[in-house]
N, C-alpha and C positions, 0 to 999 in steps of 0.2 A: 578763346570761344564762345565758350560760354556765353557773356551779352549776346552773343548774337544770334543763339538760339530758336529763341522765340521767333525771333525774325524769322528766321531762318523757314519754321512752322508753319507761321500764316505764307509764307511767299511760296511755300511748296504748293500749300493746297491750292494757292491761286493760282498755279503754273497745271496740278493735275484737271483742276475745273476747263481748263482752257483748253490742255490735250484733249480732255474728252470729248468737247467742244467739238475741235478739229478736226482727230480722227476718225468721230464718229459720222462723218459727214464726209471726208474726203479718201476715209481708211476705214470701210465697213469692215467687221472683226474674218479673217479671211475664211472661208468656208470650209471644211474636210473635206481633205480627197477623193474624188471621184475617180474610182477606176477604170482607166483608158485602155484605148483600140485604138490604136490613128488611124482608121477609118471611115468607110461613112457607107451602109448600105448603097446602092444611085447614085456613089457620088462618079465627080468629073472627072473625065479619064487625064487632066493635067493635078489631076492630086497626088501626091511627095508618097503618100503611104499605101502601101500595098497592101490589094485588096484578099482578107481574106477568104477561103471557103465558104461561100453559101450554107447558110442549115442545110438539113436533109428534107425538103418536103411530101409532109404525106403522101405517102402511098394509095394509088386509090385507081377504081379504075377507069381510064377515061369513056368522060359520058356522051352522050350524041350533043352532036352540035348544036348548040340557041341558034330557030334564026335569028338577025343583024337587026336589034336594036337603035335606034335613037331618036332624037328629036330634030325639027327639020331648019329651028332659030333659037336665039339665044334665048331664053327665058328669065326673072325673076319672079322670086319667089318671097315675099315678104311676110314676114309672123311676128305679132303682135303680142308680148307678153308680158305680166307682173309687171317684168324689170328694165324688158330689152326690146329694141325695135331693131328685129335682124332680116338681113337682105339674103337671100341667098340665093345662086346661078345655078342654072344649070350646064354650064360649061364645066365639067368636071362633077358637077356635086361637090360644091364648095363655098364659104362663105364669103359675100363679099363687103359686109358690115354688120359688125356690130353692137349699136351707140342703146347705150345704158341712159334711163331715164335720168336719173336723180342727182345726175352726177354734168358738169358742162366743164370745159376747158374750153378757152376764149371764146364765151357766150355760146357754144359751139355743145353738142351732147358728148361725152365722151364715146368714140371707136376703135375696138379691141381688134380693129385687123387696122394693123399700121401703114400707113404711107407706105412702106417700102411694098408694102406685097401688094396693096394695090398698081403699085407702077410698074412692078414685076410679074405680076399675073402669077404670080405665087402666093396663093392664097389660102388660109385655113382650112385643115381638115381634104386638102390635099392628099395620094399616097406615093408614097415610096416603095418601092419592092427590091428583094436582096440579088436580085439580075435586071439590073437596067434595062434590057433588049424586054419582059417583061412585059405584058400593057401597054406599048407604050404610048398610046392615046385615052390611058386612062384620069390624066388630066386634061386633054385637052379635050377629049370628043362633049356631044352636044347631048344629054341625057333624057329619058323621056323621064318627065314624074308623075307622080299619082301623090294626090292630096286626099286622107281622109281625117274623117273627125270620129274617137270613140265614142262610147255609150258614157264613159269618167269624165268626158270632155277634153280628154289629151289629142290633139294638132298631131300626125303622122303622115311625114313627107319621104317619098319615097324614088332613090333615081334609078333608071336601068341602063346598061346601056350593052349591048354584042356585037360583034365584028360578024357573028355571021360562018366565022371559023372555027367555033371550039373555047374561045375566049372572051370572058361577061364579068359586068362588076354590076351588085346593086348595093347601095348606102342609103341607110334608111337614120331616119333623127324624129324622135320624139317629144313631145314638147306639151310635157303635162300639167295641167292647168293647176295655180300654183306653185309649183316646182320651179326649182334652182337650178338643176339639173338634167339636165339633157340625154337621154338613151339614145347612143351612136351603135350600131349594126354595120357589118361591110364586111361581105362576101366575093372573093376574087378568083375566079376560075382561069387558069391560065391553059387554052389546047385542051382541055378535056381534067386539068387536075387541080385542084384544089390550091393557092400561094396563101402565107401570109400578108397582109398588108400593114405599111405604116402606116400611120394618120399621125396629119403634120400642123400644128398650129404654127405660124409665123413666115415669112418673117418676122423679126422683132415683135417689140410692145412697148410702146410709146405714146400710153396717153392720153399723157400732157403733149400742149403745145408746145414749140419750142422755146416760144418767146415768151410763157410762164412756166417755167420751169424750177425755178430761184426754188421752190418750198418742193424739190425730189433730191434729194441724192443718188438714186439710181435705179437703173432701167435696162430693160430687151438681160432682164440675168433669167439663167437657167433655173428650174430648183426641179429637185425627185425628192420624195420620200419612198426610201430599200431598206429594207430588211429596217425597219423606227428609226433609222438616223433620215436627216434634211439633208440634203446635199445643196449648193447654191453654188454658180457660175457665173459669173460676173461675164461678160459683155469681154473685158480686155481679153480673160483666160482661155475666150474659145476661139484658138489663133487654129487650130487644127481640127479636124471631128474627134469626136469622143463616143463610145462605146461602153455602155451599160450594160455587159451580157444580161441574156434571159435570166430573170430568176422567179420564184412562187413565191416571193416577198415586196415585190415592186406597190406601192401603195397609189401613186400616181407622179406624173411628171408633165411641166409645160412652161410656161415664160411667164413672169411678171414684171411686174414693178415694183414701186411705193405702197400703190397703194391700190394697186390693181393685177387679178392674172386671169391667165387659161390655163387650167391644165387634166389632162386627159388622169381617167381614172377604168383602169381594165377591169373587168369584171370579176374574171378569173384570179386578180392579184398572179395572175403569172403573164408574163412579156420581159420587153428588151427596150432601151431606149437608144438614141442616135441623136447627140446632141451637135453640131455642126455651123460652119458659116457657109449663105447662102451660096454662094461660089463656088462649095467643093460640094454639092448635093447638085441631084437631076434636075433640082428645080433652076436654078440659077437659067437668067435669060443668056440667050443668042443673036446678036452680039451683046458682050457682058457691058452696062452702062459706064462709062468714066470717069464717076463716083466710087471711091472704090470705098466708101464709106455702104453703101448698099448691098455691098458684096460679101460684108463681113458682118452683115445683120444676123443673126443667129436664127438656126431652125430647130425644133423639138421636133424627133417623132418616135410615137410612142408600136411599138408591133403587138399586137392582139393575136392572143396564140387562137382564140375561143371567133375574134373577129367582130365581139361585143365589148363594149363599153361607158361610160358616163362622161358628159361634158361640162367644166363648170369655164365659164368667162364673166366675169362681173369684180364688184368691190371687193376685198380683202376682209370681208367687215369679222370681225373676233364669234360676237355671237349668233350670227347668218353660219357662219361656215362650219362652228362647233354642231349648229342644230342638225349638218347637215351628213356627218357621218365622217368615212374616211380617213379620219384624225385631218381634217381639211382643213382644221383650224390652226395649224401648223402652216400654212402656208404665213400667217400671219407675223412680220421677225422683230418680233421684241428683241432678242438678243438670238446671239451665240452659241454666250457663256451660261451656263445654267445656272449656277447663279443669281446674275441677274435676270434669267430668264421668270425662275422661281420666286422672284420680289415683283416682276414686273406683270404677271399676270394677274395676282391679284388686287395691284396699283389698277391697272384698266381697269377690270371688273368694278372695284369703286367707285372709279371718276364715272361710268357710265351707268352705278346704283343714282352717285349724287344728282345725277343731270338728268333721268328716270324721273327720281321722285322727289326731287326738291327745285331746283332751276332749269328751268327747258333753255338752259344756254351755258355752251362748254365751258366757253370765258367764266361766265361764272362759277362751274363747276372744277374748275382750276381753281379760283381761288380760295374756294371750301377744301374742299381735297388739299391745299397745298396747307392753309392751316390745321387740317384733322394732322396732316405728319408732324406738321409741327411740334402739333402737343403732344404724338403720340412720343416726338423723339424731345421733347422739354426736358428728361431729367437727365439722361445721355448729355443735352449740349451745357444742359445749366451745371452740368461735374464737370464738363471740360471746360468751360471759359471760365468759369472761378477759376478750377486749379492753374488754368493758365494765367489768368491776371494776377493770383497770387504769387506766382513763380516771378511773373514780373517784377510785381512790387519789391518782391524778396531779393532778388537782385538789382534792383535799385536802391537799396538801402545801406547793401555792404559793396555797393562802388566805389566808393570813395577809398575802402580799405583795399580792395582786387588793385586800385592803380595806384596806394601804396607802394603792394607787394611785388606789381609788375614795376616801377619807376626805383625799385629795391636793385631788380635783376637787371633793368633792361642792359647796363654794357657788359655784363656774365654771358657769352655766348656757348660756352660750355654744355657737354654731358648732364655734366655734376648740379651745373648749374637752372637747368633744367627740370632735374628731379625735383630738387629743392624748392623752385617755384608751384611746381603742383603737389608736392605734400604739406606746403604750407596753404599753401590756398585752399585743400582740403580740407585741411586741418578749421579754414576759418571758414565754412562749410558749417560744420560738422558744431564750432564752437555755438554762431548766430542760428544755428536752426534752421540751415537754406538746401535744399533738394537740387542741386544744380538741372538731375534729371526730373523731374516733376515736371517740366514741360510736356517729357513725350507723352507718362501716362495721361496727361488731359488728354492730347492728341489724341488715344486711342480710341476715346466714342467717335468722334470725329471720323476715322477708318471702318467702325463696326456702322454706322451708318450710311457711308460713300455707296452700296451696293444697292439700297433702297432708292437714292436722289438717283442714281444713272439710271436707276429701273425706270424711274418717274421720268424721264429724258427721254429713255426710247421709246414708254407707250406714248407720249405727246409726236417724235419723231415720226412712228408706225402709224396710228391711230385714223382709219377713212374716217372715223367717223366725221373728225375736225377738218377733213376736206371740208371747204363753202360752207363750214360754220361762223355765224358773225360773231362777235360779243359785244361790239359797241359804239353807234356812229361808223367812224373811219375806221374801225377796223369790220374790212368783212369775210375776211377769212384768217382763220385762226393758223391755217397749213400755209402762208403768206406774209410776207414782211410786212412789216407796217408801214401802211406808205407815207407818213408824216414823219418818221421816225423816233415817234413823244414819247413812247413806251421804250426804246431804247435807252434814252436820253434820260429817263427819269431811273431804269435798274445802275445806268455809268451814275449817276446823282449821288441813290440809296448805295451804291459800292463805297462810295465816296467818304458820304458821312460815316459807314461803319468804319471805315481805317481811320479815320480820322477819331474814334468812341477809343478804338484799343490804342494801350498802351505802346511806344515803338522807344521806350526812352531810352533801353539798352541797344538801337538798331543806329548803328552804322547812320549819316547823312546821306552819302551814299544811297546805298539799300532803302532808305526813304523817298530818297526820290523816285526811284525807280515802284515802289510802291504804288506812290502818288500815280505816276504812269501810264501802270492798271487798269482805273475805272474805264481813261480814256481808250485802251488800245483793247475794251472788252466791249464798249458803246460801239466803236467802230465794227468789232466783231458781230457782235447782236444783230448792227442794225439791216444784214444781210438773214437773219435767221426767221423763223415761222414764228408770227406773233405770238402764238400760245406759249412757246417755250421760254419768248425774252417775259409774256408776260409772270409766268410761273415765278420767275428767276427776282422778276419785280419784286412782287408777292412777300418772296422768301428773304429778301434783302429784307424786305421793313418791318419784317415781325425777327428779323434776327437784330435789329437797332434796339426796334420794343426790347429784345434780350441780353444785351448787351448794354444799355441804361440798369435794367435791374442789376447785371450783372455787379458795375459797376459801385452801385449805388451798396449792395450787400458786399463787397469787397470794401468798401470806404467805412461800413460802421466797425466791421472787423479788424480793419489798421486801429480804429479811433477809440476802442474798447480797451486798451490796455490807455493812453492815456487819462481817459475817466478813471480808472480805476486808481 
């Protein structure tokens, strides 16, 4: 078994990297469980979960009836900000489209209002209430619109509606000049009594075109910051309504995909969150569409205790989000594991710094940062590789004597013979100065740096800064696969060269064949990964080849030194 140890370590490392790649794309780390109560206010009567008693409505004296207020026709309100072109509609005072100027998909600007929302007329900023019978016209009525520009340049859009029988809604949005947060205020009165509105974003958030989704591995995901903990719920886990009870420590809640997010931030940090499939809310279209996928699209509704909130809808740019406060930078999902996140954040900042100060090309920044990481980890790698190379040489040197011992006890299978073989083998190791477990100590430095390499992988997977960023020539987007598959082929070739340079004298022929097959398997797998990731592994392999050459030369000198003496 000793003679296979080195091969086992190398193969294990290769499998670990492969599993990291596959699991990161196919099985993202599971989020912490969200507290749930299987119900949703305003849910459809067919929902299998029982409705809880609605929260107490603030007691107030019924106000005098407000005269009926409504618009005569459908109207669109277009807002042009530094980052987005936004279209609002007075039908319910909602968002019809939210197109980002700097990001495109399939040649068109990214729209954070999903196609499902448009198709079902369940648009963002719809309202839900604890009693679905209250304000049934809230999302259907034509609101009267007032637009104004303040002295500071901020543009205010206010929607008014009243039925003349004591029920009314006022919804106001403030688009401040140069600001990425939109102030939102909602006041709702039902038959003279104030009621708490639940502001909706959704259904769904799929900013990427379906034909160009190969660069993403999650979308339509709910995300909540509550009590300093970020909870993420993939679409596949939102089968039934989930309620986060009212808390005084709600940071924000909304929907996200890999590169974009739309979150609602209560001003008072107090609120409740409801997450549900569209088909189990009062927003569900009637009759329901035949496509079940539509009805399963998630909706997030945030109850605003004082009716005030901020809204963020845009790219998950770490630097921009950090500048906005509210811990919005935690929307960027580098990792759910604290150790990996602790490594990923400085790595991302370093990548951005290299891009901003050295080279205005993220492909070159990846190359330089990979080189920097390799230099930083050079002592650990060198120690590990020399140690494993020396162990392989020692095992090769004593191999004839080991085979002689095994032949001596070949025909004896009893326990005493096996014990004697083990004893003589260990004695042989002692006399020859061979440490059969030296390969383990050689692997420890590799294990120490694994969180760093994993974190860099996560950074390259999550950074929206790489989206649409070209490298050179045929690579127009570092988050999309290489269109001509050149970098995956080069990565596989360098992996093959590394294997050929690594001693495998004591590895079984069958294991050698399996290991030689690994570069082919990785080439196929990497052909579908973002070009930025493939570029990183290709450069890392090139540097690894150089270091392996140095190791082999160094060990050769050590082995030759006694002979010269």
